[in-house]
C-alpha positions as CSV (number, residue, x, y, z in Angstrom):
1,M,17.7,-10.4,-44.1
2,M,18.3,-9.4,-40.5
3,F,20.3,-11.6,-38.1
4,K,19.8,-11.4,-34.4
5,A,22.5,-13.1,-32.2
6,V,21.2,-15.3,-29.4
7,E,23.0,-14.8,-26.1
8,T,23.2,-18.1,-24.2
9,D,24.9,-16.7,-21.1
10,R,21.9,-14.6,-20.1
11,P,19.9,-15.8,-17.2
12,D,16.2,-16.7,-17.7
13,V,14.2,-13.8,-16.5
14,R,11.2,-15.9,-15.4
15,A,13.4,-18.3,-13.4
16,V,15.3,-15.5,-11.7
17,L,12.1,-13.7,-10.8
18,E,10.6,-16.9,-9.3
19,Q,13.8,-17.6,-7.3
20,V,13.9,-14.0,-6.0
21,Y,10.2,-14.0,-5.2
22,Q,10.5,-17.2,-3.2
23,A,13.6,-15.9,-1.3
24,L,11.7,-12.7,-0.4
25,E,8.7,-14.7,0.8
26,E,10.9,-17.1,2.9
27,K,12.4,-14.1,4.7
28,G,8.9,-12.7,5.5
29,Y,8.9,-9.8,3.0
30,N,6.1,-8.8,0.7
31,P,7.8,-9.8,-2.6
32,L,5.7,-7.5,-4.8
33,D,6.5,-4.4,-2.7
34,Q,10.2,-5.3,-2.6
35,L,10.4,-6.0,-6.4
36,V,8.6,-2.8,-7.2
37,G,11.0,-0.9,-4.9
38,Y,14.0,-2.4,-6.7
39,L,12.6,-1.7,-10.2
40,M,11.7,1.9,-9.3
41,T,15.0,2.8,-7.7
42,G,17.6,0.2,-8.8
43,D,18.7,-0.1,-5.2
44,P,19.6,-3.8,-4.6
45,A,19.0,-3.3,-0.9
46,Y,15.3,-4.0,-1.6
47,I,16.3,-7.6,-2.5
48,T,17.4,-10.0,0.2
49,S,20.7,-11.8,0.0
50,H,19.0,-15.0,1.1
51,R,19.5,-17.8,-1.4
52,E,21.7,-15.3,-3.4
53,A,18.6,-13.5,-4.6
54,R,20.4,-10.1,-4.7
55,M,23.2,-11.6,-6.9
56,L,20.6,-13.2,-9.2
57,I,18.5,-10.1,-9.8
58,K,21.6,-7.9,-10.4
59,Q,22.5,-10.2,-13.3
60,L,19.4,-8.8,-15.1
61,D,19.3,-5.4,-16.8
62,R,16.4,-3.5,-15.2
63,D,15.1,-2.2,-18.5
64,E,15.1,-5.8,-19.9
65,L,13.3,-7.0,-16.8
66,L,10.6,-4.3,-17.2
67,E,10.3,-5.0,-20.9
68,T,9.8,-8.7,-20.2
69,L,7.2,-8.1,-17.5
70,L,5.3,-5.7,-19.7
71,R,5.3,-8.1,-22.7
72,S,4.1,-10.9,-20.5
73,F,1.3,-8.8,-19.1
74,L,0.1,-7.5,-22.5
75,Q,0.2,-10.9,-24.1
76,K,-2.4,-12.3,-21.6
């Protein structure tokens, strides 16, 4: 039997993305363009510091974020 530990300190990917998306929209940016730029380069300058969006997105591992997005897309 295999045991997988559950990490409770990890932020919810969906919640973080929604908050970052909203912050980018509020500042007048195109959220999809900015998020793609961040995911492609890893440069946090693509994400506004408004509403602490940059700090929030940096809490997530980019590989985990991409995996979560891909899983969500393929399940629909």
